[in-house]
C-alpha positions in Angstrom: -13.7 -4.2 37.3 -11.7 -5.4 40.7 -8.3 -6.7 39.7 -8.1 -5.3 36.1 -4.7 -3.5 35.7 -5.1 -0.3 34.2 -2.4 1.4 31.6 -1.3 5.1 30.9 -0.3 6.4 27.6 3.3 6.6 28.7 3.3 2.6 29.8 2.0 1.9 26.4 4.2 4.0 24.3 7.2 3.1 26.5 6.6 -1.0 25.5 6.9 0.0 21.9 10.5 1.8 21.9 12.8 0.0 19.7 10.6 -2.6 18.5 10.4 -2.2 14.6 10.5 -5.9 13.5 8.8 -9.0 14.2 11.9 -10.4 15.9 12.5 -7.1 18.3 8.7 -7.7 19.3 9.1 -11.2 20.2 12.3 -11.0 22.1 11.6 -7.4 23.4 9.1 -8.1 26.5 5.8 -6.4 26.5 4.4 -4.7 23.3 1.1 -2.9 24.2 -1.5 -1.3 22.0 -5.0 0.2 23.1 -8.1 -0.9 21.1 -11.5 0.6 22.4 -9.9 1.6 25.5 -8.6 -1.8 26.3 -5.0 -2.9 26.3 -3.3 -5.7 24.5 0.1 -7.2 24.8 1.4 -8.9 21.5 5.1 -9.0 22.7 7.4 -12.0 23.8 6.0 -15.3 24.6 2.6 -14.2 23.5 2.6 -16.1 19.7 0.7 -13.2 18.3 2.5 -13.1 14.8 2.1 -17.1 14.6 -1.9 -16.4 14.4 -1.9 -13.0 12.7 -2.9 -13.1 9.4 -1.8 -9.5 8.6 1.8 -10.2 9.7 4.1 -7.6 10.9 1.5 -4.6 10.4 0.7 -4.9 14.0 4.0 -3.5 14.7 3.1 -0.1 13.0 0.3 0.3 16.0 2.6 -0.6 18.8 2.3 2.0 21.5 -0.9 3.5 20.0 -4.6 3.7 19.8 -5.2 1.0 17.0 -8.9 1.2 17.1 -9.3 2.9 13.8 -6.9 0.4 12.0 -8.4 -2.6 13.7 -11.7 -1.7 12.4 -11.0 -1.1 8.8 -8.9 -4.3 8.7 -10.7 -6.9 10.7 -14.2 -8.8 10.9 -16.5 -8.5 13.6 -15.3 -11.5 15.5 -11.7 -10.6 15.6 -12.0 -8.8 18.8 -13.0 -11.8 20.5 -10.2 -13.4 19.1 -8.0 -10.8 20.7 -9.0 -11.8 24.0 -6.0 -14.0 24.6 -4.0 -10.8 24.5 -5.8 -8.9 26.7 -3.8 -7.6 29.8 -6.2 -4.6 31.1 -7.9 -1.3 30.4 -6.7 2.2 29.5 -6.7 4.3 32.5 -10.2 6.1 32.7 -8.1 9.5 33.5 -6.1 9.0 30.1 -9.4 8.7 27.7 -10.0 11.7 26.1 -13.0 13.3 24.8 -15.0 11.4 21.9 -13.9 12.3 18.4 -16.9 13.5 16.8 -15.5 13.0 13.3 -14.8 9.1 14.3 -18.3 9.0 15.4 -19.8 10.2 12.4 -17.6 7.7 10.5 -19.2 5.1 12.2 -22.6 6.1 11.7 -21.9 6.3 8.0 -20.4 2.8 8.0 -23.6 1.4 9.3 -25.5 3.5 6.8 -23.3 2.1 4.0 -23.7 -1.4 5.3 -27.6 -0.9 5.2 -27.5 0.4 1.5 -25.4 -2.6 0.4 -22.5 -0.8 -0.5 -20.1 -3.5 1.1 -21.8 -6.2 -1.1 -19.8 -6.9 -4.1 -21.3 -7.7 -7.4 -19.8 -11.0 -8.8 -20.5 -10.3 -12.4 -18.7 -7.1 -12.2 -15.5 -8.8 -10.8 -16.0 -11.7 -13.4 -16.1 -8.9 -16.0 -13.0 -7.4 -14.5 -10.9 -10.7 -14.4 -12.0 -11.8 -18.0 -11.3 -8.2 -19.5 -8.0 -8.3 -17.8 -6.8 -11.6 -18.9 -8.0 -10.8 -22.6 -5.3 -8.2 -22.6 -2.6 -10.7 -21.7 -3.7 -13.2 -24.4 -4.0 -10.2 -27.0 -0.4 -9.5 -26.1 0.6 -13.4 -26.4 -1.3 -13.6 -29.5 1.0 -10.9 -31.2 4.3 -12.4 -29.9 3.3 -16.1 -30.6 2.4 -15.0 -34.2 4.6 -12.1 -35.2 7.2 -12.0 -32.6 10.0 -13.4 -35.3 8.8 -11.1 -38.2 7.6 -7.8 -36.9 9.1 -5.3 -34.6 5.8 -3.2 -34.6 3.7 -6.0 -33.4 6.5 -6.7 -30.5 6.3 -3.1 -29.5 2.4 -3.4 -29.4 2.6 -6.8 -27.6 5.1 -5.3 -25.0 2.8 -2.4 -24.3 -0.4 -4.6 -23.9 1.6 -6.7 -21.5 2.3 -3.5 -19.4 -1.2 -2.7 -19.3 -2.1 -6.4 -18.2 0.3 -6.4 -15.7 -1.0 -3.0 -14.4 -4.7 -4.1 -14.4 -3.7 -7.2 -12.7 -2.3 -5.3 -9.9 -5.4 -3.5 -9.4 -7.5 -6.7 -9.5 -5.4 -8.5 -7.2 -5.5 -5.6 -4.8 -9.3 -5.8 -4.7 -9.3 -9.6 -3.8 -6.8 -9.0 -1.3 -8.6 -6.0 0.7 -11.3 -8.9 0.5 -13.7 -6.7 -1.2 -15.2 -9.5 -3.5 -16.0 -12.4 -1.3 -17.0 -13.0 2.1 -14.6 -16.0 2.6 -11.1 -14.5 2.7 -9.8 -17.9 1.6 -11.5 -17.3 -2.0 -10.1 -13.8 -2.0 -6.4 -14.9 -1.1 -6.9 -17.7 -3.9 -7.7 -15.2 -6.4 -4.8 -12.8 -5.0 -2.4 -15.6 -5.5 -3.8 -16.6 -9.1 -3.8 -12.8 -10.2 -1.0 -11.3 -8.1 1.7 -14.1 -8.2 1.0 -15.9 -11.4 -0.4 -13.3 -13.9 1.5 -10.4 -12.3 4.5 -11.8 -10.6 4.2 -10.0 -7.1 4.3 -11.7 -4.3 0.9 -11.7 -2.0 3.0 -11.9 1.1 5.2 -9.1 0.2 2.4 -6.8 -1.1 0.4 -7.4 2.3 3.5 -6.8 4.6 4.3 -3.7 2.8 0.6 -2.3 1.7 -0.9 -3.1 5.0 1.6 -0.7 7.0 1.0 2.0 4.2 -2.7 1.9 5.3 -2.0 2.0 9.0 0.3 4.9 8.8 0.3 6.7 5.6 2.5 9.6 4.8 4.2 9.0 8.3 8.0 9.5 7.9 10.0 6.5 8.9 6.8 4.4 9.3 4.9 4.3 5.8 7.2 2.2 3.5 5.6 3.7 0.1 7.5 7.1 1.0 10.8 5.3 2.5 12.3 6.1 -1.3 15.6 7.8 -0.2 18.3 8.0 -1.6 16.2 8.1 -5.0 13.4 10.6 -4.2 12.7 12.7 -1.1 9.0 13.5 -0.4 9.4 15.7 2.8 11.7 17.8 4.6 12.3 15.0 7.3 13.6 12.7 4.3 16.2 15.4 3.5 17.7 14.9 7.0 18.5 11.2 6.1 21.6 12.2 3.7 24.0 11.4 6.5 22.3 7.9 6.7 24.1 7.1 3.2 27.7 6.3 2.7 27.9 8.2 -0.8 26.0 11.5 0.2 27.1 12.8 -3.0 25.1 10.1 -5.1 22.1 10.7 -2.5 22.4 14.7 -3.1 22.6 14.2 -7.0 19.5 12.0 -7.1 17.5 14.4 -4.9 18.5 17.5 -6.5 17.5 16.1 -10.0 14.6 14.2 -8.9 12.0 16.2 -10.9 14.0 15.1 -14.3 14.8 11.4 -12.8 11.2 10.9 -11.4 9.7 9.3 -14.6 12.6 7.2 -15.4 12.8 6.0 -11.6 9.1 5.0 -11.9 10.1 2.7 -15.2 12.2 0.5 -13.2 9.8 0.2 -10.3 8.2 -2.9 -11.5 11.6 -4.6 -11.6 12.5 -3.4 -8.1 9.3 -4.7 -6.7 9.4 -8.2 -8.6 13.0 -8.4 -7.2 11.7 -7.5 -3.8 9.1 -10.2 -3.8 11.4 -13.0 -4.6 14.1 -11.6 -1.9 11.1 -11.4 0.4 10.4 -15.2 0.1 14.1 -16.4 0.3 14.0 -14.7 3.9 12.2 -15.6 7.0 9.5 -13.5 6.8 6.8 -15.7 5.5 6.1 -17.6 8.7 3.6 -20.4 7.8 5.5 -23.2 5.8 2.4 -23.9 3.5 2.2 -20.3 2.6 6.0 -20.0 2.0 5.8 -23.1 -0.7 2.7 -21.8 -2.5 4.6 -18.2 -2.8 7.5 -19.9 -4.3 5.5 -22.3 -6.6 3.2 -19.4 -7.8 5.9 -17.0 -8.5 7.9 -19.7 -10.4 4.9 -20.2 -12.7 4.8 -16.6 -13.5 8.2 -16.2 -14.6 8.0 -19.5 -16.5 5.3 -18.3 -18.5 6.4 -14.9 -19.0 10.2 -15.6 -19.7 8.9 -18.7 -22.0 6.7 -16.3 -24.2 9.5 -13.4 -24.2 12.1 -15.9 -25.6 10.8 -18.9 -27.3 8.6 -16.8 -30.0 11.0 -13.9 -30.6 14.2 -13.0 -32.1 16.8 -12.2 -29.7 16.5 -8.4 -30.0 12.7 -8.6 -30.2 12.7 -10.6 -26.9 14.8 -7.9 -25.2 12.7 -5.2 -26.6 9.4 -6.8 -25.3 11.0 -7.5 -22.1 12.0 -3.7 -21.7 8.4 -2.6 -22.9 6.3 -4.8 -20.4 8.6 -4.4 -17.6 9.4 -0.7 -17.6 5.9 0.3 -19.3 4.3 -1.5 -16.5 6.6 0.4 -13.7 5.6 3.7 -15.0 1.7 2.8 -15.3 1.7 1.6 -11.7 4.0 3.8 -9.9 2.6 6.7 -11.5 -1.0 6.1 -10.0 0.7 5.0 -6.6 2.4 8.3 -6.4 -0.8 10.5 -7.4 -2.8 8.6 -4.5 -0.4 10.2 -1.6 2.8 11.5 -2.8 2.9 15.4 -2.9 0.6 15.4 0.0 1.4 16.4 3.5 4.0 14.1 5.5 4.2 13.9 9.2 6.7 12.7 11.6 5.5 10.0 14.0 5.0 12.7 16.7 3.0 15.1 14.2 0.8 12.2 13.1 -0.5 11.9 16.9 -2.7 15.3 16.4 -4.8 13.2 13.8 -7.6 10.2 14.7 -6.7 7.3 12.4 -9.5 8.5 9.8 -8.5 11.9 9.7 -4.9 10.7 8.9 -6.4 8.6 6.2 -8.0 11.7 4.5 -5.4 14.6 5.0 -2.8 12.4 3.4 -4.7 11.0 0.4 -5.4 12.6 -2.7 -8.9 11.8 -4.9 -8.7 11.9 -8.6 -11.8 13.3 -10.4 -13.8 10.2 -11.8 -14.1 9.8 -15.5 -14.4 6.7 -17.5 -10.6 6.7 -18.2 -9.3 7.7 -14.7 -11.7 4.9 -12.9 -10.3 2.2 -15.6 -6.6 3.6 -15.5 -6.5 3.7 -11.8 -8.3 0.7 -10.9 -10.7 2.8 -8.8 -7.8 4.0 -6.6 -8.8 7.5 -7.8 -11.1 7.4 -4.9 -8.1 7.0 -2.7 -9.7 8.6 0.4 -12.7 6.7 0.2 -10.5 3.4 -0.2 -8.3 4.1 2.8 -11.4 4.8 5.0 -13.1 1.8 4.1 -10.7 -0.8 2.5 -13.2 -3.5 2.3 -15.4 -1.5 -0.1 -15.8 -3.1 -3.7 -14.5 -0.9 -6.4 -17.8 -0.3 -8.0 -19.2 1.5 -4.7 -16.8 4.1 -4.5 -18.7 6.6 -6.7 -21.8 6.5 -4.3 -19.8 6.9 -1.2 -17.5 9.8 -2.0 -20.2 12.4 -2.0 -21.0 11.0 1.6 -17.5 11.1 2.7 -16.8 14.5 1.3 -19.7 16.1 3.0 -18.6 14.5 6.4 -15.1 15.9 5.9 -16.7 19.4 5.4 -18.8 19.0 8.3 -15.9 18.6 10.5 -13.4 20.6 8.9 -11.1 17.9 7.8 -9.3 18.8 4.6 -10.5 16.9 1.6 -8.4 17.2 -1.6 -9.7 16.2 -5.2 -7.9 17.0 -8.3 -7.7 15.7 -12.0 -5.0 13.3 -12.8 -2.9 15.6 -14.5 -3.6 18.1 -11.5 -2.0 15.7 -9.3 0.8 15.1 -11.3 1.6 18.9 -11.2 1.4 18.9 -7.4 4.0 15.9 -7.4 6.6 17.7 -9.6 6.0 20.9 -7.4 6.6 18.9 -4.5 9.7 17.3 -5.9 11.2 20.7 -7.3 10.7 22.2 -4.0 12.6 19.7 -2.0 15.3 19.6 -5.0 16.1 23.1 -4.0 16.5 22.4 -0.6 18.4 19.7 -1.3 20.6 21.8 -3.6 21.2 24.3 -1.0 22.1 21.6 1.7 24.7 20.2 -0.8 26.0 23.7 -1.6 26.5 24.3 2.4 28.2 20.9 2.8 30.6 21.9 0.0 31.2 25.5 1.7 32.3 23.9 5.0 
């Protein structure tokens, strides 16, 4: 088309340099990404982040072919909405050969749509909401009736509340990935109820973190879920970060002992995430004022009912016991599933990740856990991690039908598809932690010898 500017990949990649935050992007000139060979500028002066419901996740796709990430996160009319940010086309000379795996994924998506796999069962989710809430009510019943008289009842109540928090996490995850309703406002409303009020995790904080993880899973320096130094190292890339910490001895102690410290660290994860949720909403990352008010109010409701239940019906020591078991128990249950999903799988630098198409990256960095009645319930369906990453809006109850089709497709294109048991996944994680701990010990020894 006459008059349409064309871009090279070098120009697109150059525009993304040193742009790590919304502030960087909005003050740093043009910021390009390519979607279906069209180039869009979401940089300074465009106002993109004031209208983008996904917030900062778009930054993870700057300088890249964002087609795959765009497809899995957006509805059909979203590309038309991007027309305001369109600035030209990718130079035809820069367009590579069609990716056959991606083409087959698109065919599979159409097949799944025709099969009705993307249609949620409202009765299923009504059951999940009711059964999850019943766990909380059982815990509250024990606390209210026996919190001052029975330590055993408080222990049971604390463990039940831990399970309630964990299962609320999976349920909020389903709604916030828009798996349940066609209307996104309904999904978000349920997300605020289950995520903020029930569980105590901010929706905005979660979306900011989780959507980036989906965009760049196991990419060092970009995926926030593996940004766990100086407490845990998941790759050799992370070991290079020792010099970034003021007290390198503490960092090296943590990493060299990480196989032993792994489960205790998971135990405090919930408290760390809850604190991060509050801090996120005290900052300036939540752009919409109405959204910011909803976040603060719903989080306040959570802590009001939870702390009232904890301290109004228990003796002081039993209240602390209930607090410890519900918080640390949930941290262990939640974080264990998160780590089994991806940790211990390959981690790539941003440069190394370029060898993969978006969908290939989702597969090779994910780990499926063999389906059993227990694993399906315990993980909230995230044992089908690869399928979830390829089709994030797919309802939980459709994963079992989709998995063999995805596995067959990966086999056809020689894309590594990894599946193991829950215990097998835990073993792989500990093996990775142990191997990196040994490498860290060598680095520590070499540093002391110098």
